[in-house]
BAFI-3210 file (N, C-alpha, C; in Angstrom, 3 decimals, decimal comma, padded with zeros to 6 digits):
// residues 239
n [1|2|3|4|5|6|7|8|9|10|11|12|13|14|15|16|17|18|19|20|21|22|23|24|25|26|27|28|29|30|31|32|33|34|35|36|37|38|39|40|41|42|43|44|45|46|47|48|49|50|51|52|53|54|55|56|57|58|59|60|61|62|63|64|65|66|67|68|69|70|71|72|73|74|75|76|77|78|79|80|81|82|83|84|85|86|87|88|89|90|91|92|93|94|95|96|97|98|99|100|101|102|103|104|105|106|107|108|109|110|111|112|113|114|115|116|117|118|119|120|121|122|123|124|125|126|127|128|129|130|131|132|133|134|135|136|137|138|139|140|141|142|143|144|145|146|147|148|149|150|151|152|153|154|155|156|157|158|159|160|161|162|163|164|165|166|167|168|169|170|171|172|173|174|175|176|177|178|179|180|181|182|183|184|185|186|187|188|189|190|191|192|193|194|195|196|197|198|199|200|201|202|203|204|205|206|207|208|209|210|211|212|213|214|215|216|217|218|219|220|221|222|223|224|225|226|227|228|229|230|231|232|233|234|235|236|237|238|239]
n.u [000,765|000,259|000,975|-001,324|-001,053|-001,793|-002,249|-003,866|-004,057|-002,289|-001,115|-000,579|001,344|003,841|003,140|001,350|-001,895|-003,186|-002,796|-003,188|-000,546|000,802|000,529|001,808|003,472|003,326|000,850|000,206|-001,294|-004,643|-007,371|-008,526|-011,624|-014,548|-017,244|-020,464|-022,268|-024,270|-024,004|-023,607|-021,076|-021,017|-023,607|-025,843|-025,986|-023,754|-020,665|-018,177|-015,400|-013,377|-011,420|-011,101|-009,557|-010,085|-009,688|-010,679|-013,408|-016,357|-017,669|-020,395|-020,977|-023,483|-026,061|-028,223|-030,808|-034,031|-036,332|-035,870|-034,835|-032,185|-028,764|-025,890|-022,829|-020,243|-018,448|-016,482|-013,490|-011,395|-008,415|-008,630|-008,887|-011,404|-013,898|-012,218|-012,770|-013,287|-011,061|-011,284|-013,410|-015,373|-015,065|-017,501|-018,990|-021,273|-021,627|-023,570|-023,999|-024,343|-022,598|-022,233|-021,615|-021,315|-020,706|-019,402|-016,949|-013,716|-012,072|-009,621|-009,953|-009,431|-009,012|-009,561|-007,867|-005,637|-004,832|-004,134|-001,979|-000,198|000,192|001,674|004,107|004,830|005,779|005,462|003,013|001,328|001,571|000,489|-002,141|-003,019|-002,971|-004,970|-007,233|-007,377|-008,044|-010,553|-011,997|-011,914|-013,309|-015,789|-016,636|-017,001|-019,114|-021,164|-021,494|-022,490|-024,975|-026,261|-027,357|-030,442|-031,545|-031,962|-030,164|-027,915|-027,278|-026,917|-025,097|-022,855|-022,184|-021,342|-019,136|-017,487|-017,108|-015,831|-013,443|-012,297|-012,016|-010,157|-008,013|-007,424|-006,491|-008,333|-009,379|-010,672|-009,955|-008,807|-010,999|-012,809|-014,367|-014,889|-017,540|-018,461|-021,226|-024,570|-027,859|-029,402|-027,486|-026,291|-028,516|-028,821|-026,502|-026,848|-029,076|-031,556|-034,484|-034,571|-036,002|-035,961|-033,236|-032,743|-034,302|-033,020|-030,390|-031,004|-031,652|-029,154|-027,701|-028,845|-027,844|-025,277|-023,465|-023,088|-022,585|-024,091|-025,224|-027,911|-026,845|-023,771|-020,915|-020,992|-020,144|-018,590|-018,305|-016,337|-015,354|-017,157|-019,539|-019,076|-018,998|-021,656|-023,087|-022,105|-023,276|-025,942|-025,840|-025,347|-027,689|-028,167|-029,240]
n.v [-004,876|-002,107|001,305|003,839|006,686|010,173|011,908|014,017|015,893|018,500|019,385|017,052|015,705|014,770|013,031|010,175|008,657|007,350|003,912|000,337|-000,416|001,439|000,712|-001,025|-004,091|-006,148|-006,380|-004,960|-002,703|-002,218|-004,546|-007,498|-007,625|-009,338|-009,309|-010,230|-010,265|-007,441|-006,889|-004,572|-002,185|000,111|001,982|004,830|006,096|005,243|005,724|007,920|006,749|005,193|003,979|002,458|000,027|-001,385|-004,701|-006,695|-007,052|-004,919|-001,828|000,252|003,617|005,511|008,076|008,739|009,653|009,248|010,176|010,723|009,773|007,466|008,295|007,264|007,992|007,236|004,583|002,045|000,497|-002,474|-002,178|000,494|003,242|004,067|005,869|007,676|010,278|010,411|011,301|014,013|014,574|015,531|014,327|013,277|012,853|011,300|008,863|009,465|008,510|005,479|002,369|-000,371|-003,766|-004,532|-006,880|-010,005|-009,139|-008,008|-006,141|-003,991|-002,845|000,025|001,552|004,974|006,228|004,518|004,780|007,498|007,529|005,967|007,603|009,657|008,497|007,914|009,726|009,454|008,064|009,986|012,141|010,883|010,498|013,171|013,838|012,074|013,130|015,620|014,790|013,665|015,959|017,343|015,511|015,580|018,205|018,031|016,194|017,685|019,589|017,926|017,070|019,473|019,942|019,963|018,867|015,665|014,417|016,055|015,772|012,938|012,459|014,058|012,861|010,322|011,104|012,072|009,722|008,285|009,720|009,112|006,364|006,290|007,429|005,396|003,555|002,092|002,646|002,446|001,838|004,765|007,478|006,133|004,878|002,314|001,425|-000,420|-000,605|-000,930|000,043|000,657|001,259|003,532|005,204|005,607|006,991|009,299|010,437|009,886|008,177|004,641|003,873|006,369|006,753|004,584|005,275|007,670|006,791|005,234|007,191|008,432|006,300|005,900|008,094|007,337|007,726|006,220|002,718|-000,382|-003,557|-005,756|-007,374|-006,696|-004,407|-000,764|001,310|004,310|007,047|009,445|011,952|012,537|012,606|014,784|016,842|016,736|017,412|019,960|021,257|021,104|022,750|025,167|025,580|024,198|021,665]
n.w [001,834|-000,246|000,393|-000,127|-002,302|-002,797|-005,362|-006,187|-004,245|-003,378|-001,003|000,263|-001,097|-000,241|001,678|003,009|003,303|006,396|007,122|007,630|007,571|009,054|011,657|014,596|013,957|015,727|016,814|019,079|019,306|019,339|018,543|016,875|015,269|014,219|011,889|010,927|007,781|007,531|010,192|012,911|013,434|014,888|016,580|016,408|018,912|020,241|022,002|020,717|020,736|019,691|016,906|013,617|011,438|008,383|007,627|005,989|003,690|003,376|004,482|005,386|006,169|007,594|007,689|010,503|011,011|012,166|010,921|008,289|004,937|004,967|004,307|002,624|003,849|003,441|001,887|003,040|002,118|002,024|003,914|004,493|006,878|009,345|011,237|012,325|013,030|015,673|016,918|016,805|018,402|021,323|024,726|025,523|023,273|020,992|018,289|016,251|013,760|011,810|011,407|009,371|008,331|004,961|003,763|005,039|007,368|008,595|011,091|012,583|015,760|017,652|020,717|021,503|023,404|023,411|020,766|020,590|022,343|020,887|018,639|019,749|019,885|017,320|014,735|011,986|011,721|012,824|010,999|008,771|009,620|009,796|007,075|006,159|007,507|006,248|003,672|004,175|004,828|002,392|000,755|002,021|001,516|-001,239|-001,311|-000,132|-002,120|-004,155|-003,038|-002,945|-005,402|-007,042|-009,352|-010,858|-012,714|-012,493|-009,751|-009,386|-011,445|-010,746|-008,363|-009,287|-010,797|-008,770|-007,255|-009,222|-009,429|-006,960|-007,311|-009,391|-008,078|-006,334|-008,082|-009,579|-012,060|-015,440|-018,970|-020,743|-020,214|-018,694|-015,784|-013,358|-011,309|-008,607|-007,587|-006,499|-007,746|-005,568|-003,605|-004,756|-004,664|-001,915|-001,383|-002,843|-001,765|-002,888|-004,227|-004,965|-007,403|-008,727|-009,169|-010,897|-013,163|-013,880|-014,419|-016,615|-018,532|-018,790|-019,768|-022,290|-023,563|-023,860|-021,823|-019,563|-018,859|-018,231|-016,962|-015,920|-013,896|-012,630|-012,866|-012,901|-015,523|-016,184|-018,334|-017,684|-018,702|-020,817|-019,370|-017,678|-019,584|-020,470|-018,110|-017,784|-019,966|-019,196|-016,954|-018,185|-019,379|-021,678|-021,891]
ca.u [-000,218|000,877|000,438|-001,818|-000,667|-002,915|-001,672|-004,762|-004,023|-000,913|-000,570|-000,248|002,220|004,944|002,582|000,394|-002,946|-002,874|-003,273|-002,751|000,915|001,345|000,367|002,844|003,220|003,178|-000,529|000,109|-002,287|-005,918|-007,747|-009,260|-013,054|-015,203|-018,638|-021,248|-022,948|-025,369|-023,685|-023,256|-019,843|-021,494|-024,915|-025,762|-025,806|-022,513|-019,631|-017,141|-014,192|-012,457|-011,364|-010,989|-008,899|-010,753|-008,773|-011,356|-014,830|-016,815|-018,484|-021,095|-021,256|-024,724|-026,772|-029,085|-032,004|-035,166|-037,429|-035,442|-034,212|-030,758|-027,804|-024,568|-021,792|-018,979|-018,269|-015,098|-012,919|-010,326|-007,179|-008,879|-009,312|-012,690|-014,162|-011,104|-013,221|-013,304|-009,901|-011,703|-014,640|-015,275|-015,069|-018,861|-019,712|-021,699|-021,330|-024,600|-024,081|-024,235|-021,644|-022,555|-020,868|-022,060|-020,374|-018,625|-015,807|-012,803|-011,493|-008,847|-010,602|-008,444|-009,558|-008,989|-006,743|-004,484|-004,389|-003,449|-000,675|000,671|000,540|002,732|005,367|005,093|005,566|004,985|001,584|000,642|001,509|-000,446|-003,490|-003,339|-003,293|-006,275|-008,264|-007,502|-008,776|-011,950|-012,602|-012,100|-014,382|-017,043|-017,033|-017,513|-020,431|-022,110|-021,762|-023,355|-026,312|-026,875|-028,035|-031,793|-031,797|-031,529|-028,968|-026,794|-026,898|-026,377|-023,920|-021,708|-021,791|-020,566|-017,839|-016,678|-016,724|-014,850|-012,168|-011,750|-011,604|-008,913|-006,982|-007,069|-005,995|-009,387|-009,965|-010,620|-009,224|-009,192|-011,698|-013,846|-014,136|-015,811|-018,087|-019,144|-022,289|-025,922|-028,724|-029,830|-026,369|-026,194|-029,648|-028,540|-025,422|-027,324|-030,274|-032,649|-035,118|-033,995|-036,607|-035,505|-031,878|-032,826|-034,793|-031,979|-029,315|-031,484|-031,491|-027,723|-027,238|-029,283|-026,940|-023,952|-022,582|-022,819|-022,906|-024,277|-026,195|-028,697|-025,867|-022,435|-020,516|-021,402|-018,994|-018,916|-017,411|-016,281|-015,197|-018,414|-020,542|-018,785|-019,447|-023,119|-023,542|-021,773|-024,303|-027,152|-025,613|-025,423|-029,030|-028,202|-029,870]
ca.v [-003,916|-000,861|002,508|004,669|008,084|010,997|012,921|015,130|016,794|018,976|019,486|015,723|015,030|014,110|012,208|009,140|008,478|006,320|002,575|-000,730|-000,495|002,362|000,140|-001,997|-005,416|-007,143|-006,403|-004,360|-001,628|-002,657|-005,965|-007,920|-007,881|-009,916|-008,904|-010,896|-009,357|-006,747|-006,599|-003,181|-001,871|001,041|002,596|006,289|006,580|004,722|006,732|008,051|006,575|004,239|004,012|001,133|-000,204|-002,537|-005,700|-007,481|-006,787|-003,563|-001,251|001,484|004,570|006,135|008,974|007,959|010,406|008,322|010,784|011,017|008,677|007,396|008,601|006,675|009,016|006,699|003,137|001,753|-000,674|-003,135|-001,429|001,892|003,565|004,743|006,238|008,494|011,572|010,373|012,085|015,416|014,658|015,725|013,059|012,771|012,844|010,020|008,751|010,136|007,788|004,032|001,678|-001,794|-004,546|-004,879|-008,298|-010,457|-008,226|-008,008|-004,821|-003,742|-001,830|000,640|002,562|006,288|006,494|003,749|005,336|008,759|007,195|005,508|008,750|010,418|007,781|007,712|010,929|009,040|007,779|011,251|012,869|010,172|010,788|014,538|013,773|011,422|014,073|016,613|014,146|013,540|017,283|017,608|014,655|016,065|019,399|017,581|015,581|018,783|020,144|016,975|017,065|020,785|019,947|019,417|018,079|014,277|014,112|016,782|015,186|011,592|012,546|014,586|011,824|009,304|011,695|012,092|008,340|007,913|010,332|008,314|005,071|006,509|007,659|004,100|002,676|001,210|003,224|001,621|002,460|006,123|008,252|005,285|004,317|001,244|001,541|-001,651|-000,167|-001,205|001,216|000,961|001,923|004,881|005,977|005,999|007,978|010,530|010,934|009,731|006,865|003,696|004,012|007,615|006,490|003,684|006,054|008,631|006,035|004,839|008,339|008,621|005,191|006,153|009,111|006,744|008,257|005,112|001,386|-001,371|-004,625|-006,033|-007,847|-006,285|-003,060|000,419|001,948|005,724|007,859|010,645|013,166|012,804|012,968|016,155|017,728|016,736|018,184|021,357|021,801|021,304|023,926|026,368|025,653|023,617|020,347]
ca.w [001,340|-000,668|001,001|-001,216|-002,360|-003,183|-006,248|-006,455|-003,097|-003,414|000,341|000,761|-002,050|000,445|002,742|002,645|004,283|007,377|006,770|008,536|007,573|010,043|012,993|014,973|013,393|016,789|017,276|020,411|019,255|018,784|018,548|015,683|015,439|013,044|011,782|009,889|006,866|008,181|011,584|013,191|014,141|015,913|016,428|016,477|020,280|020,822|022,244|019,678|021,549|019,074|015,449|013,013|010,152|007,785|007,069|004,948|003,552|003,047|005,553|005,022|007,235|007,155|008,588|011,398|011,357|011,999|010,164|006,931|004,210|005,305|003,253|002,823|003,905|002,933|001,831|003,417|001,462|002,775|004,061|004,830|008,238|009,480|012,625|012,808|013,530|017,135|017,358|016,862|019,185|022,767|025,456|025,718|022,003|020,425|016,856|015,453|012,488|011,996|010,535|009,325|007,345|003,747|003,603|006,194|007,433|009,735|011,319|013,789|016,591|018,540|021,611|021,233|024,306|022,934|019,492|020,860|022,926|019,805|017,800|020,422|019,699|015,893|013,927|010,664|011,821|013,075|009,732|007,896|010,098|009,379|005,651|006,039|007,933|005,175|002,584|004,588|004,718|000,965|000,260|002,588|000,770|-002,535|-001,110|000,085|-003,448|-004,854|-002,460|-003,149|-006,700|-006,975|-010,549|-010,683|-013,502|-011,905|-008,461|-009,566|-012,305|-010,002|-007,415|-009,996|-011,144|-007,544|-006,963|-010,236|-009,049|-005,860|-007,861|-010,128|-007,071|-005,756|-009,133|-010,073|-013,270|-016,633|-020,074|-021,100|-019,196|-018,121|-014,457|-013,005|-009,964|-008,197|-006,694|-006,974|-007,828|-004,204|-002,923|-005,310|-004,156|-000,527|-001,382|-003,475|-001,109|-003,840|-004,167|-005,923|-008,737|-009,350|-009,650|-012,046|-014,305|-014,264|-015,059|-017,935|-019,435|-019,044|-020,607|-023,666|-024,104|-023,992|-020,776|-018,639|-019,365|-017,164|-017,175|-014,711|-012,922|-013,036|-012,458|-013,645|-016,167|-016,379|-019,166|-016,848|-019,509|-021,522|-018,373|-017,255|-020,666|-020,448|-016,954|-018,064|-020,866|-018,392|-016,120|-019,030|-019,936|-023,013|-021,885]
c.u [000,484|000,199|-000,019|-001,290|-001,804|-002,444|-002,559|-004,788|-002,584|-000,302|-000,132|000,717|003,315|004,457|001,738|-000,697|-002,608|-003,527|-002,832|-001,237|001,556|001,235|001,503|002,488|003,018|001,767|-000,743|-000,902|-003,545|-006,155|-008,582|-010,710|-013,614|-016,689|-019,308|-021,868|-024,161|-025,105|-023,232|-021,928|-020,105|-022,876|-024,790|-025,509|-024,595|-021,499|-018,614|-015,779|-013,232|-012,493|-011,024|-010,128|-009,510|-009,728|-009,391|-012,821|-015,135|-017,760|-019,123|-021,317|-022,417|-025,246|-027,788|-030,307|-033,232|-036,277|-037,078|-034,839|-032,723|-029,885|-026,478|-023,533|-020,492|-019,066|-016,791|-014,654|-011,775|-009,052|-007,380|-009,226|-010,716|-012,985|-013,119|-011,534|-013,382|-012,132|-010,290|-012,881|-014,354|-015,409|-016,464|-019,631|-020,085|-021,483|-022,275|-024,666|-024,140|-023,187|-021,994|-021,819|-021,765|-021,850|-019,645|-017,291|-014,967|-012,195|-010,654|-009,516|-009,584|-009,136|-008,824|-007,784|-005,487|-003,930|-003,632|-002,073|000,300|001,104|001,650|004,099|005,774|004,754|005,001|003,486|000,787|000,500|000,511|-001,887|-003,917|-003,722|-004,672|-007,400|-008,466|-008,300|-010,250|-012,665|-012,877|-013,258|-015,740|-017,542|-017,589|-018,897|-021,494|-022,485|-022,718|-024,787|-027,016|-027,628|-029,402|-032,110|-031,203|-030,244|-027,744|-026,334|-026,249|-025,104|-022,696|-021,251|-020,932|-019,197|-016,931|-016,211|-015,691|-013,478|-011,501|-011,273|-010,295|-007,750|-006,495|-006,593|-007,029|-010,049|-009,804|-009,829|-009,729|-009,830|-012,803|-013,438|-015,223|-016,232|-018,863|-020,196|-023,635|-026,708|-029,171|-028,737|-026,189|-027,315|-029,379|-027,435|-025,889|-028,526|-031,477|-033,314|-034,478|-034,649|-036,139|-034,095|-031,913|-033,285|-033,713|-030,815|-029,723|-031,337|-030,020|-027,168|-027,645|-028,434|-025,515|-022,963|-022,228|-023,190|-023,060|-025,268|-026,921|-027,797|-024,484|-022,148|-021,071|-020,154|-019,385|-017,859|-017,348|-016,210|-016,501|-019,509|-020,322|-019,230|-020,967|-023,648|-023,226|-022,802|-025,608|-027,020|-025,703|-026,787|-029,164|-028,818|-028,916]
c.v [-002,623|000,306|003,458|006,087|008,877|012,159|014,126|016,140|017,271|019,043|018,137|014,985|014,236|013,156|011,085|009,117|007,320|004,997|001,587|-000,801|000,451|001,814|-000,820|-003,389|-006,480|-007,197|-005,764|-003,216|-002,159|-004,146|-006,259|-008,205|-008,406|-009,583|-009,668|-009,846|-008,749|-006,380|-005,157|-003,086|-000,805|001,541|004,085|006,810|005,973|005,850|006,733|007,959|005,532|004,401|002,626|001,184|-001,475|-003,475|-006,433|-007,089|-005,367|-003,100|000,035|002,326|005,434|007,128|008,161|008,744|009,538|008,864|011,063|009,781|008,633|007,641|007,946|007,794|008,527|005,185|002,846|000,462|-001,233|-002,297|-000,005|002,073|004,149|004,950|007,174|009,867|011,579|011,165|013,544|015,632|014,978|014,376|012,445|012,637|011,426|010,036|009,565|009,608|006,305|003,491|000,202|-002,468|-004,879|-006,337|-008,713|-009,708|-008,452|-006,616|-004,827|-002,591|-001,303|001,687|003,882|006,573|005,758|004,341|006,648|008,520|006,754|006,670|009,591|009,780|007,684|008,968|010,566|008,775|009,062|012,056|012,212|010,430|012,191|014,564|013,150|012,372|015,172|016,047|014,004|014,884|017,630|016,793|015,121|017,295|019,029|016,955|016,643|019,416|019,238|017,088|018,406|020,862|019,278|018,548|016,686|013,976|014,820|016,112|013,825|011,623|013,027|013,615|010,774|009,831|011,707|010,691|007,850|008,483|009,531|006,958|005,198|006,719|006,339|003,103|001,738|001,770|002,276|002,314|003,862|006,852|007,442|004,790|003,289|001,397|000,273|-001,315|-000,495|000,101|001,640|001,690|003,346|005,773|006,470|007,040|009,325|011,138|010,912|008,378|005,946|003,813|005,272|007,445|005,623|004,425|007,012|007,938|005,584|005,963|008,549|007,507|005,403|007,230|008,580|007,186|007,212|003,807|000,448|-002,423|-004,878|-006,522|-007,445|-004,848|-001,978|001,080|003,351|006,384|009,238|011,920|013,533|013,231|014,395|017,161|017,862|017,583|019,663|022,011|022,035|022,572|025,233|026,522|025,048|022,249|019,281]
c.w [000,958|000,030|-000,091|-001,133|-002,999|-004,056|-006,476|-005,311|-002,931|-002,029|000,883|-000,151|-001,355|001,522|002,159|003,697|005,209|006,980|007,837|008,642|008,579|011,469|013,309|014,465|014,466|017,359|018,629|020,470|018,587|018,897|017,310|016,045|014,125|013,076|010,645|008,970|007,562|009,626|011,770|013,926|015,193|015,544|016,714|017,887|020,977|020,991|021,107|020,359|020,986|017,555|014,925|011,755|009,576|007,157|005,895|004,914|003,106|004,145|005,044|006,267|006,765|008,180|009,383|011,853|011,121|011,112|008,708|006,282|004,549|004,086|003,595|002,766|003,294|002,900|002,036|002,743|002,310|002,758|004,535|006,306|008,226|010,964|013,192|013,314|015,041|017,704|017,559|017,810|020,650|023,457|025,557|024,410|021,586|018,915|015,983|014,022|012,824|011,033|010,555|008,177|006,156|003,369|004,879|006,221|008,683|009,862|012,587|014,531|017,602|019,411|021,403|022,121|023,854|021,648|019,699|021,470|021,844|018,912|018,427|020,216|018,228|015,101|012,558|010,684|012,041|011,788|008,782|008,312|009,686|007,900|005,435|006,428|006,891|004,001|002,921|004,444|003,262|000,405|000,770|001,843|-000,602|-002,387|-000,875|-001,247|-004,224|-004,356|-002,624|-004,473|-006,578|-008,188|-010,431|-011,448|-012,935|-010,612|-008,645|-010,407|-011,556|-008,920|-008,101|-010,413|-009,924|-007,183|-007,969|-009,940|-007,941|-006,359|-008,621|-009,172|-006,486|-006,807|-009,696|-011,331|-014,444|-017,722|-020,358|-019,942|-018,520|-016,740|-014,173|-011,554|-009,641|-007,152|-007,317|-007,069|-006,432|-003,434|-003,437|-004,783|-002,742|-000,450|-001,924|-002,765|-002,027|-003,616|-005,209|-007,297|-009,464|-009,911|-010,902|-013,301|-014,808|-014,950|-016,454|-018,947|-019,787|-019,923|-022,060|-024,338|-024,271|-022,930|-019,730|-019,327|-018,174|-017,631|-015,859|-013,577|-013,403|-012,658|-013,377|-014,209|-016,610|-017,252|-018,516|-017,681|-020,211|-020,548|-017,875|-018,311|-020,654|-019,297|-017,128|-018,965|-020,114|-017,556|-016,893|-019,690|-021,302|-023,076|-022,236]
res [m|d|t|p|r|f|p|h|h|l|d|c|e|a|l|t|g|i|t|l|d|h|l|p|r|d|g|s|v|g|r|l|r|r|y|a|k|g|g|y|l|w|q|s|d|d|a|a|d|r|m|y|f|l|r|r|g|r|v|a|i|m|t|a|s|p|d|e|r|p|v|v|l|r|t|v|e|a|g|q|p|f|g|e|l|c|v|c|a|s|r|t|r|t|r|e|t|t|a|h|a|l|v|a|s|e|a|i|e|i|k|l|t|s|f|l|s|y|l|r|q|s|r|e|a|l|e|a|l|v|c|t|l|c|l|r|l|t|d|t|e|h|r|v|e|v|l|a|h|r|g|a|e|q|r|l|g|r|l|m|i|r|l|g|t|l|a|a|r|a|g|r|s|g|p|g|d|t|v|t|l|s|l|s|h|n|e|l|a|k|m|a|g|m|s|r|p|h|v|t|v|t|l|g|r|l|r|r|r|g|l|v|r|y|r|r|e|g|p|l|r|v|d|v|a|a|l|m|d|h|l|g|r|i|g|r|g|g|g]
***
């Protein structure tokens, strides 16, 4: 597995985010866990006392407020770490989020005490974790910016631009300024804090403007440069 680099973060130019490749190859740190589609890796009241590395599948981390529409905070892809904020938590803190498998998945589960012991022995892994935490903070600030927009096109458009940036970072961009997002309307709705019908109507408007392309079944293709220009005109009051 190649270790991803993050060219858009100057402070991390010499570092890489933490991945499975940073763990001992003898399996001495962590254990393999398997989850069926829809299975929970943790619930909101579970202790924040372990982190994970996804070996196979996809996992969604979501808000867990019973009185509000759930929002997808992050979708985890194979090879990525998640649950790493337990490193920053107090001993008695609970998750306050949920994590469930979107498809059948496998993950390496590592107890926090074991992971901290390993970090004391591996400077490379420690530096990689610091870089990952910096990236999480940057991504969180961008998500707050997205959710601060009340207009549907601004909110959904900026979310897709952000997801497109992450896809390009991971090498999943298309030709030119086009990026491909393998997300359903329902998944986008949960990430944007919108209803599914509202997302579908908004995407329809953007498609008629030639800013996105999609079919009933298949990925969503976003012209990032054109979409940014369109959102800029909206912000300036030009529609």
